[in-house]
N, C-alpha and C positions, 0 to 999 in steps of 0.2 A: 434529538439536541443530546441527551444526556448520552446516549452511546459514543456520539462524537466526541463528546469531552473525555469519556471514556479513553478511547485510543487516544486522543493525543497527551494524557495521564500516561495511558505508559508507556509509548514512544519515548515522551521528554526521559522518565524512566533510565534508559538506555545509556542520557550522558553519566549516572551515576556507579557505569558497570568497572572496573576497575579496567578491564581491556581496552576500552572504548577510548583510552588517551593516549595507546599504543598506536591508535590507527591517524594517520596524518590527515593535514584540514581538505586537500582534494575528494577523497573517501569519505571522509566525513559528511561532505558537502552532495557528495555522489549517491548518498547514503539516507540524508534528508531527504532529495528528492527525488530521491524512489519513493520514502516514506506520501509523502507530499501527491505524489500521481496513485499509491495505494488508497489518500483518503478522498481524493477526487474519481478517486473508481466506486469505490462504497458510496459517496456522496451522489452518484452519478445512477449506481444500481440501483439504491433506494427511491430514489425519485421517481425511474421507471417503470420498478416496480408498481410504484402506488398509479402509475400514471399506465396502467395493465400491459405490460410489458410481460415479455418469457423471460426467464434468466439462460442463458447461453450457458453456462458452467456446467456441465457432466454434476463434477463435486458440491455441488450448493440446492441443485433440482430443482425444479420451472418457478417455484413459489415458494423461495426461505422467507425465512423471519430475519427480522434486524440482528435479532444475537446471534444468527447463526452466520449471517453474511459476516458482522464484525469481530466476532468469533474467528473466522476463517480466514481476513488481512489482517489480527492481531498473529494467530497462528504463522501465517505464513511471512511475516516483518519477523521475526523471531526467529525464525528458520534460518534467513538470510542471513540475517547478522551472527547468528550461532557460526553458520555454515564457511559464511567466507571471513568470519574476528580468526578460523586457525591457519586460512591463507597468505602466501607470504604480499608485500603490498605489491606489486606488478599482477600478480593472480587476482587479486582482492579485486585491484579500480577493473584488472577486464571483464569480470562477475560482474560485479555493480552497472559497468555499462552495459553489458546483456539486460542483466533483470530490469535497468532503466529503460532501455528499448523496448523491451516486453510490457512492462508497463504500461509506457507512454501510449503504446501502439493500443493498445488496450482500452485508455482513456481517448482516443486521439479519434476510435473506431465506433465508439458508444457516442461524443457532436455529431459524426457522422451519421447514423440512423437517427438522432436525433432524441437517445435516452440521456436529458443534461440533466443540469440541477440551476435553480435558479440564483441569480447572486443576491445579497441583500446586505449591504452594509450600515 
């Protein structure tokens, strides 16, 4: 749970970036949607590994630690923000739609193979 809190704190700090104010509301929403998908993927991966699944991401290895997964997710989100921040609004939107499609595809695939997590409210 503390790892999830760290991710949320790191991603919320993006709002304080000066360049974030230059993004239009659609692109901000798309980026936040990408962060949601990334967080869900992290939670699914963590739960799946606890239930004896093997990680399929070659960058992480078969049994990565929670910290390694969190670091990879945080670096990926930071790289997406950094690289897309340099683009004009139209290209930024296209890129955000692509990374959202890829990330949500992973989340949906994880659900289909049973690598899900328990919702507790």
